C-alpha positions in Angstrom: -45.3 20.9 82.3 -42.4 18.4 81.9 -44.7 16.2 79.9 -45.5 19.1 77.5 -41.7 20.0 77.0 -41.1 16.2 76.4 -43.6 15.9 74.0 -42.6 19.1 72.3 -39.0 17.6 72.4 -40.3 14.3 70.9 -42.1 16.1 68.1 -38.8 18.0 67.2 -36.9 14.8 67.1 -39.5 13.5 64.8 -39.4 16.5 62.6 -35.9 16.2 62.3 -36.2 13.0 60.8 -38.6 13.9 58.4 -36.5 16.8 57.3 -33.3 14.6 57.4 -35.3 12.3 55.0 -36.7 14.9 52.7 -33.3 16.4 52.5 -31.5 12.9 51.5 -34.1 12.7 48.8 -33.9 16.3 47.7 -30.1 15.6 47.4 -30.8 12.4 45.7 -33.0 14.2 43.0 -30.5 16.7 42.6 -27.6 14.1 42.1 -29.7 12.5 39.3 -30.3 15.6 37.4 -26.7 16.6 37.8 -25.6 13.3 36.1 -28.7 13.6 33.5 -27.0 17.2 33.0 -23.4 15.7 32.6 -24.5 12.8 30.3 -26.4 15.3 28.1 -23.6 17.2 27.6 -21.2 14.5 27.1 -23.5 13.0 24.2 -24.2 16.7 23.0 -20.4 17.2 22.8 -19.6 13.5 21.5 -22.1 14.1 19.0 -21.1 17.4 17.4 -17.4 16.2 17.3 -18.4 13.1 15.4 -20.5 15.5 12.9 -17.4 17.7 12.8 -15.1 15.0 11.8 -17.7 13.7 9.3 -17.7 17.2 7.7 -14.1 17.4 7.6 -14.0 14.1 5.8 -16.5 14.9 3.3 -15.0 18.1 2.5 -11.5 16.7 2.1 -12.9 13.9 -0.3 -14.5 16.4 -2.2 -11.3 18.4 -2.6 -9.6 15.5 -3.7 -11.7 14.6 -6.8 -12.8 18.2 -7.8 -9.5 18.4 -10.2 -10.3 15.7 -11.7 -13.9 16.7 -12.7 -14.7 16.9 -16.4 -18.5 18.1 -16.4 -19.1 21.6 -15.4 -22.6 20.9 -13.9 -20.8 18.2 -12.0 -18.1 20.5 -10.7 -20.5 22.8 -9.6 -22.6 20.2 -7.7 -19.7 19.2 -5.9 -19.0 22.7 -5.0 -22.3 23.5 -3.6 -21.9 20.3 -1.5 -18.5 21.3 -0.2 -20.3 24.6 0.4 -23.2 23.1 2.3 -20.7 21.3 4.6 -18.6 24.1 5.6 -21.6 26.3 6.5 -22.7 23.3 8.8 -19.3 23.1 10.0 -19.7 26.7 11.0 -22.5 26.1 13.0 -21.2 23.2 14.8 -18.2 25.1 15.8 -20.4 27.7 17.4 -22.0 25.1 19.3 -18.8 23.3 20.3 -17.2 26.8 21.3 -20.1 26.9 23.9 -18.4 23.9 25.5 -15.1 24.9 25.0 -14.2 22.2 22.8 -12.0 22.6 19.6 -14.0 19.7 17.6 -12.4 16.4 16.1 -10.3 15.7 13.1 -11.1 12.6 11.1 -9.5 9.2 11.6 -6.0 9.5 10.2 -6.4 5.9 8.9 -9.6 6.6 7.4 -8.3 9.3 5.7 -5.2 7.6 4.3 -7.5 4.8 3.1 -9.9 7.2 1.5 -7.0 9.0 -0.3 -5.4 5.6 -1.5 -8.6 4.4 -2.7 -9.4 7.5 -4.7 -6.3 7.8 -6.1 -6.1 4.1 -7.1 -9.5 4.3 -8.7 -8.7 7.6 -10.4 -5.5 6.7 -11.8 -7.2 3.5 -13.5 -10.0 5.5 -14.8 -10.8 9.2 -14.2 -14.0 9.5 -15.6 -16.9 11.4 -14.0 -18.4 7.9 -13.5 -15.5 6.9 -11.2 -15.8 10.2 -9.2 -19.7 9.9 -8.6 -19.2 6.3 -7.4 -16.2 7.4 -5.0 -18.4 10.3 -3.6 -21.6 7.9 -3.1 -19.6 5.6 -1.2 -18.3 8.2 0.9 -21.7 9.7 1.4 -23.1 6.0 2.1 -20.7 5.6 4.5 -21.4 9.1 6.4 -25.1 8.5 6.5 -24.6 5.0 8.0 -22.0 6.2 10.5 -24.1 9.3 11.7 -27.4 7.2 12.2 -25.0 5.1 14.3 -24.1 8.0 16.3 -27.5 9.4 16.8 -28.7 6.0 18.2 -25.5 5.9 20.4 -26.0 9.3 22.0 -29.3 9.6 22.5 -29.0 11.9 25.6 -27.6 14.8 22.9 -29.4 17.7 23.2 -32.1 18.5 20.3 -29.9 21.0 18.5 -26.9 18.6 18.1 -29.1 15.8 16.9 -31.0 18.2 14.4 -27.6 19.2 13.1 -26.6 15.6 12.6 -30.1 15.0 11.0 -29.2 18.2 8.7 -25.7 16.2 7.7 -27.3 13.1 6.9 -29.8 15.3 4.7 -27.0 16.9 2.8 -25.3 13.4 2.3 -28.4 11.7 1.0 -29.4 14.6 -1.3 -25.9 14.2 -2.6 -26.1 10.5 -3.3 -29.3 11.1 -5.3 -27.4 14.2 -7.3 -24.7 11.6 -8.0 -27.2 9.2 -9.7 -26.9 10.9 -12.8 -23.2 10.6 -13.1 -22.8 6.9 -12.4 
């Protein structure tokens, strides 16, 4: 009988080792998943913030030149692009609100440089060609930057990646629309 209880105790000790190893494994898996979730959330928020800043920059740039546009169709095109940007910004803000984030403003240096370049070029030549050229440059810069962010924040969720792609499409369509005014 003593042997039986000893065998039972040994089994209990052996089984407890297996349980400890299983617990360590489960803990490790949970930790990996938590890190993954944190990374997804961080990349998602950062990508959305960058899209938000890009949209604000685009809207600011359009507003800067709207008063100088001569052609009515061109003006309508820019107003539609501004509206498209603002609608997407509303979508972004809804998602950012879920993460308790206020979004991001454009870099003040980039905004200042844009203002300076716009005003210098328009003061030299206020034609629609100049404005189309400025908008095209801004859109190209936006598309390039957004692609960089999509590559950098690969762990972002699909919804935020889709928003970045929507913004890229808006910018690319505007580039095409600008060609007839260059």
